[in-house]
C-alpha positions as a Markdown table, in Angstrom:
| # | Residue | x | y | z |
|---|---|---|---|---|
| 1 | Met | -15.2 | 47.8 | -4.3 |
| 2 | Thr | -16.5 | 44.3 | -4.8 |
| 3 | Thr | -15.1 | 41.2 | -3.1 |
| 4 | Ala | -14.7 | 37.9 | -4.8 |
| 5 | Gly | -17.2 | 35.2 | -3.8 |
| 6 | Pro | -16.4 | 31.7 | -2.8 |
| 7 | Ala | -16.7 | 30.3 | -6.3 |
| 8 | Pro | -13.1 | 31.1 | -7.4 |
| 9 | Arg | -11.7 | 29.6 | -4.3 |
| 10 | Leu | -13.8 | 26.5 | -4.7 |
| 11 | Arg | -12.6 | 26.2 | -8.3 |
| 12 | Arg | -9.0 | 26.4 | -7.2 |
| 13 | Trp | -9.5 | 23.8 | -4.5 |
| 14 | Ala | -11.3 | 21.5 | -7.0 |
| 15 | Ala | -8.4 | 22.0 | -9.5 |
| 16 | Trp | -5.8 | 21.2 | -6.9 |
| 17 | Leu | -7.7 | 18.1 | -5.8 |
| 18 | Ala | -8.2 | 16.9 | -9.3 |
| 19 | Ala | -4.5 | 17.3 | -10.0 |
| 20 | Tyr | -3.6 | 15.5 | -6.8 |
| 21 | Val | -5.7 | 12.5 | -7.7 |
| 22 | Arg | -4.4 | 12.4 | -11.3 |
| 23 | Ala | -0.9 | 12.2 | -9.9 |
| 24 | Ala | -1.7 | 8.9 | -8.2 |
| 25 | Pro | -4.3 | 7.2 | -10.4 |
| 26 | Gly | -3.4 | 3.7 | -9.4 |
| 27 | Thr | -4.0 | 4.3 | -5.7 |
| 28 | Tyr | -7.3 | 6.1 | -6.2 |
| 29 | Ile | -8.7 | 3.5 | -8.7 |
| 30 | Trp | -7.7 | 0.9 | -6.1 |
| 31 | Leu | -9.5 | 2.9 | -3.4 |
| 32 | Leu | -12.6 | 3.3 | -5.6 |
| 33 | Ile | -12.8 | -0.5 | -6.1 |
| 34 | Leu | -12.1 | -1.2 | -2.5 |
| 35 | Gly | -14.9 | 1.3 | -1.5 |
| 36 | Val | -17.4 | -0.3 | -3.8 |
| 37 | Asn | -16.5 | -3.8 | -2.5 |
| 38 | Thr | -16.7 | -2.7 | 1.1 |
| 39 | Phe | -20.2 | -1.3 | 0.4 |
| 40 | Ala | -21.2 | -4.7 | -1.0 |
| 41 | Leu | -19.7 | -6.6 | 2.0 |
| 42 | Val | -21.6 | -4.7 | 4.7 |
| 43 | Arg | -24.9 | -5.6 | 2.9 |
| 44 | Met | -24.2 | -9.3 | 2.9 |
| 45 | Ser | -25.4 | -11.6 | 5.7 |
| 46 | Pro | -22.6 | -12.8 | 8.0 |
| 47 | Arg | -22.8 | -16.3 | 6.5 |
| 48 | Val | -22.7 | -15.2 | 2.9 |
| 49 | Arg | -19.9 | -12.7 | 3.7 |
| 50 | Lys | -17.7 | -15.4 | 5.3 |
| 51 | Tyr | -18.3 | -17.8 | 2.3 |
| 52 | Phe | -17.5 | -15.0 | -0.1 |
| 53 | Leu | -14.3 | -13.9 | 1.7 |
| 54 | Val | -13.1 | -17.5 | 2.0 |
| 55 | Ser | -13.6 | -18.1 | -1.8 |
| 56 | His | -11.5 | -15.0 | -2.6 |
| 57 | Ser | -8.9 | -15.6 | 0.1 |
| 58 | Thr | -5.3 | -16.6 | -0.5 |
| 59 | Asn | -5.6 | -19.6 | 1.8 |
| 60 | Leu | -3.8 | -22.9 | 1.0 |
| 61 | Asp | -6.9 | -24.5 | -0.7 |
| 62 | Glu | -7.6 | -21.6 | -2.9 |
| 63 | Leu | -3.9 | -21.1 | -3.8 |
| 64 | Arg | -3.8 | -24.8 | -4.9 |
| 65 | His | -6.8 | -24.6 | -7.1 |
| 66 | His | -7.1 | -20.9 | -8.2 |
| 67 | Pro | -3.7 | -19.2 | -7.5 |
| 68 | Ile | -3.9 | -16.4 | -10.0 |
| 69 | Lys | -7.5 | -15.6 | -9.3 |
| 70 | Val | -7.1 | -15.3 | -5.5 |
| 71 | Leu | -3.8 | -13.5 | -5.7 |
| 72 | Ile | -5.5 | -10.8 | -7.7 |
| 73 | Ser | -9.0 | -10.7 | -6.1 |
| 74 | Ser | -7.7 | -10.8 | -2.5 |
| 75 | Ala | -6.1 | -7.4 | -3.0 |
| 76 | Phe | -9.5 | -5.8 | -3.6 |
| 77 | Trp | -11.3 | -6.9 | -0.4 |
| 78 | Thr | -10.8 | -6.5 | 3.3 |
| 79 | Glu | -12.0 | -8.9 | 6.0 |
| 80 | Asn | -13.1 | -6.1 | 8.2 |
| 81 | Pro | -15.1 | -3.6 | 6.1 |
| 82 | Arg | -13.6 | -0.4 | 7.5 |
| 83 | Phe | -13.0 | 1.7 | 4.4 |
| 84 | Gly | -12.3 | 5.0 | 6.3 |
| 85 | Ile | -9.2 | 3.5 | 7.9 |
| 86 | Trp | -7.8 | 2.3 | 4.6 |
| 87 | Phe | -8.5 | 5.6 | 3.0 |
| 88 | Val | -6.3 | 7.3 | 5.5 |
| 89 | Ile | -3.5 | 4.7 | 5.2 |
| 90 | Phe | -3.6 | 4.7 | 1.4 |
| 91 | Asn | -3.1 | 8.5 | 1.4 |
| 92 | Leu | -0.3 | 8.3 | 4.0 |
| 93 | Phe | 1.8 | 5.6 | 2.2 |
| 94 | Leu | 0.6 | 4.5 | -1.2 |
| 95 | Val | -0.2 | 8.0 | -2.6 |
| 96 | Pro | 3.3 | 9.3 | -1.7 |
| 97 | Val | 5.0 | 6.3 | -3.2 |
| 98 | Glu | 3.1 | 6.5 | -6.5 |
| 99 | Arg | 3.6 | 10.3 | -6.8 |
| 100 | Trp | 7.3 | 9.8 | -6.2 |
| 101 | Leu | 8.1 | 6.6 | -8.2 |
| 102 | Gly | 5.4 | 6.8 | -10.8 |
| 103 | Thr | 2.6 | 4.4 | -11.4 |
| 104 | Leu | 4.6 | 1.6 | -13.1 |
| 105 | Arg | 7.3 | 1.4 | -10.4 |
| 106 | Trp | 4.7 | 1.8 | -7.6 |
| 107 | Leu | 2.7 | -1.1 | -9.1 |
| 108 | Ala | 5.8 | -3.3 | -9.3 |
| 109 | Val | 6.5 | -2.7 | -5.6 |
| 110 | Val | 3.0 | -3.4 | -4.3 |
| 111 | Val | 2.4 | -6.4 | -6.5 |
| 112 | Val | 5.7 | -8.1 | -5.6 |
| 113 | Ala | 5.2 | -7.3 | -1.9 |
| 114 | His | 1.6 | -8.7 | -2.0 |
| 115 | Val | 2.5 | -11.9 | -3.9 |
| 116 | Val | 5.7 | -12.8 | -2.2 |
| 117 | Ala | 4.5 | -12.0 | 1.3 |
| 118 | Thr | 1.4 | -14.1 | 0.7 |
| 119 | Leu | 3.4 | -17.1 | -0.5 |
| 120 | Val | 5.8 | -16.8 | 2.4 |
| 121 | Ser | 3.0 | -16.6 | 5.0 |
| 122 | Glu | 1.0 | -19.5 | 3.5 |
| 123 | Gly | 4.1 | -21.5 | 3.0 |
| 124 | Met | 4.7 | -21.3 | 6.7 |
| 125 | Val | 1.1 | -22.4 | 7.3 |
| 126 | Ser | 1.7 | -25.4 | 5.1 |
| 127 | Ile | 4.9 | -26.3 | 7.0 |
| 128 | Leu | 3.1 | -26.0 | 10.4 |
| 129 | Ile | 0.2 | -28.1 | 9.3 |
| 130 | Asn | 2.4 | -30.8 | 8.0 |
| 131 | Glu | 4.3 | -30.8 | 11.3 |
| 132 | Gly | 1.1 | -31.0 | 13.3 |
| 133 | Ala | 1.5 | -27.6 | 14.9 |
| 134 | Leu | -1.7 | -26.3 | 13.2 |
| 135 | Pro | -5.0 | -28.1 | 12.5 |
| 136 | Arg | -5.9 | -29.1 | 8.9 |
| 137 | Lys | -8.8 | -26.6 | 8.9 |
| 138 | Thr | -6.2 | -23.8 | 8.9 |
| 139 | Ser | -5.9 | -24.4 | 5.2 |
| 140 | His | -9.4 | -22.9 | 4.8 |
| 141 | Thr | -8.8 | -19.7 | 6.9 |
| 142 | Ile | -9.4 | -16.2 | 5.6 |
| 143 | Asp | -6.3 | -14.5 | 4.3 |
| 144 | Ile | -7.4 | -11.5 | 2.4 |
| 145 | Gly | -6.8 | -7.7 | 2.2 |
| 146 | Val | -4.5 | -5.0 | 1.1 |
| 147 | Ser | -2.1 | -4.9 | 4.1 |
| 148 | Tyr | 0.8 | -6.7 | 2.5 |
| 149 | Ala | 0.9 | -4.2 | -0.4 |
| 150 | Val | 0.7 | -1.3 | 2.1 |
| 151 | Ala | 3.6 | -2.8 | 4.1 |
| 152 | Gly | 5.6 | -3.0 | 0.9 |
| 153 | Ala | 4.9 | 0.7 | 0.3 |
| 154 | Val | 5.9 | 1.6 | 3.8 |
| 155 | Gly | 9.2 | -0.2 | 3.2 |
| 156 | Val | 10.1 | 1.4 | -0.1 |
| 157 | Leu | 9.2 | 4.9 | 1.2 |
| 158 | Thr | 12.3 | 4.7 | 3.4 |
| 159 | Trp | 14.4 | 5.6 | 0.5 |
| 160 | Phe | 12.4 | 8.8 | -0.2 |
| 161 | Phe | 13.7 | 10.5 | 2.9 |
| 162 | Ala | 17.2 | 12.1 | 3.4 |
| 163 | Arg | 19.5 | 11.1 | 6.2 |
| 164 | Pro | 19.1 | 11.2 | 9.2 |
| 165 | Leu | 15.3 | 11.4 | 8.8 |
| 166 | Arg | 15.6 | 8.2 | 6.7 |
| 167 | Trp | 17.1 | 6.2 | 9.6 |
| 168 | Tyr | 14.5 | 7.6 | 12.1 |
| 169 | Tyr | 11.7 | 6.4 | 9.8 |
| 170 | Leu | 13.4 | 3.1 | 9.2 |
| 171 | Gly | 13.9 | 2.5 | 12.9 |
| 172 | Ala | 10.3 | 3.3 | 13.7 |
| 173 | Thr | 8.8 | 1.2 | 11.0 |
| 174 | Thr | 11.1 | -1.8 | 11.6 |
| 175 | Ala | 10.2 | -1.7 | 15.3 |
| 176 | Phe | 6.5 | -1.5 | 14.5 |
| 177 | Phe | 6.5 | -4.7 | 12.3 |
| 178 | Leu | 8.8 | -6.6 | 14.6 |
| 179 | Leu | 6.7 | -5.7 | 17.7 |
| 180 | Leu | 3.6 | -6.7 | 15.7 |
| 181 | Leu | 5.0 | -10.1 | 14.9 |
| 182 | Gly | 6.3 | -10.5 | 18.5 |
| 183 | Tyr | 3.0 | -9.7 | 20.1 |
| 184 | Tyr | 0.7 | -11.5 | 17.6 |
| 185 | Gln | 2.8 | -14.5 | 16.4 |
| 186 | Asp | 0.7 | -15.5 | 13.4 |
| 187 | Phe | 1.3 | -16.0 | 9.7 |
| 188 | Thr | -0.4 | -12.7 | 8.8 |
| 189 | Asn | 2.1 | -10.7 | 10.7 |
| 190 | Leu | 4.9 | -12.8 | 9.3 |
| 191 | Gly | 3.5 | -11.7 | 5.9 |
| 192 | His | 3.5 | -8.0 | 7.0 |
| 193 | Leu | 7.2 | -8.2 | 8.0 |
| 194 | Thr | 8.1 | -10.0 | 4.8 |
| 195 | Ala | 6.3 | -7.4 | 2.7 |
| 196 | Phe | 8.0 | -4.6 | 4.5 |
| 197 | Leu | 11.4 | -6.1 | 3.9 |
| 198 | Ile | 10.5 | -6.6 | 0.2 |
| 199 | Gly | 9.7 | -2.9 | 0.0 |
| 200 | Leu | 13.1 | -2.1 | 1.6 |
| 201 | Ala | 14.8 | -4.4 | -1.0 |
| 202 | Cys | 13.2 | -2.4 | -3.8 |
| 203 | Arg | 15.8 | 0.3 | -3.3 |
| 204 | Pro | 17.4 | -0.3 | -6.7 |
| 205 | Ile | 14.3 | 0.9 | -8.6 |
| 206 | Thr | 14.3 | 4.2 | -6.7 |
| 207 | Arg | 17.8 | 5.2 | -7.8 |
| 208 | Gly | 17.8 | 8.1 | -10.1 |
| 209 | Val | 14.1 | 8.9 | -9.5 |
| 210 | Pro | 13.7 | 12.7 | -8.9 |
| 211 | Gly | 12.4 | 13.6 | -5.4 |
| 212 | Gly | 14.5 | 11.3 | -3.3 |
| 213 | Asp | 16.6 | 12.5 | -0.3 |
| 214 | Trp | 13.7 | 14.7 | 0.7 |
| 215 | Arg | 14.0 | 16.9 | 3.8 |
| 216 | Pro | 11.2 | 18.8 | 5.7 |
| 217 | His | 12.9 | 22.1 | 4.7 |
| 218 | Arg | 15.0 | 23.1 | 1.8 |
| 219 | Pro | 18.4 | 24.8 | 2.3 |
| 220 | Gly | 17.8 | 28.4 | 3.4 |
| 221 | Gly | 14.7 | 27.5 | 5.6 |
| 222 | Arg | 12.2 | 27.4 | 2.7 |
| 223 | Pro | 9.6 | 24.6 | 3.2 |
| 224 | Gly | 9.9 | 21.9 | 0.5 |
| 225 | Trp | 6.8 | 20.1 | -1.0 |
| 226 | Pro | 7.8 | 16.5 | -0.6 |
| 227 | Phe | 6.3 | 15.2 | -3.9 |
| 228 | Arg | 7.2 | 17.9 | -6.3 |
| 229 | Arg | 9.5 | 16.8 | -9.1 |
| 230 | Arg | 12.8 | 18.7 | -9.1 |
| 231 | Gly | 13.0 | 21.3 | -11.7 |
| 232 | Ala | 9.4 | 21.0 | -12.7 |
| 233 | Ala | 7.1 | 24.0 | -12.9 |
| 234 | Gly | 4.4 | 23.1 | -10.4 |
| 235 | Gly | 4.0 | 20.0 | -8.3 |
| 236 | Asn | 2.0 | 17.7 | -10.5 |
| 237 | Leu | 3.8 | 14.6 | -11.5 |
| 238 | Ser | 3.1 | 12.5 | -14.6 |
| 239 | Pro | 1.5 | 9.3 | -13.3 |
| 240 | Leu | 3.3 | 7.0 | -15.7 |
| 241 | Arg | 6.4 | 8.9 | -16.5 |
| 242 | Ser | 7.3 | 10.2 | -13.1 |
| 243 | Gly | 10.4 | 8.3 | -12.3 |
| 244 | Ala | 9.7 | 5.7 | -15.0 |
| 245 | Thr | 12.7 | 6.7 | -16.9 |
| 246 | Gly | 14.9 | 7.3 | -13.9 |
């Protein structure tokens, strides 16, 4: 009697991984670009890196002169080139949201959160500069990264869970962003809280999307896979149509 080698198992794992990535194409394309850009950043000299990040930052000066450019480009760079951390965070929050809502609705949430939170935080900077509470040089500061979009995804993911788990999650995440702002009272954390609230406010686009009201276990004690479309054979969701017609 012969035993099967590792090849079939590896093929199954490779097929599962490919299907998992295909179900969240927007997130993984974003991660790929972020990884390439991080690779480039760590090879720049500190002076060149600072100049580059400032020129792609959503600070007041860049927003006045190149608003569309920096609102887009700032979402593909991070001030601290730590790709591993963002890889984990993207898989914890952005992947579940995209698999649940579909790419189009996922994109709407992260774009609105990123743009509005940026405008709110930089609007506060402008007010404080005009009142003399911040120096004029603050208009050149670095404000770049993906964290506002992530905070929006954290917020909208609240509506994925069934009660009472939903309220536990909401309480924990709300406390996190409030404590963050209370401990570090700066415009960046104001933006994080704003983006989180925007994600919460996106509840209307989640209604009717299959997969909401998820519980850790299905009735009868059977474990439920959280991102499997109800009634679907298998757990792979269509990246554009999943939830898009909800």
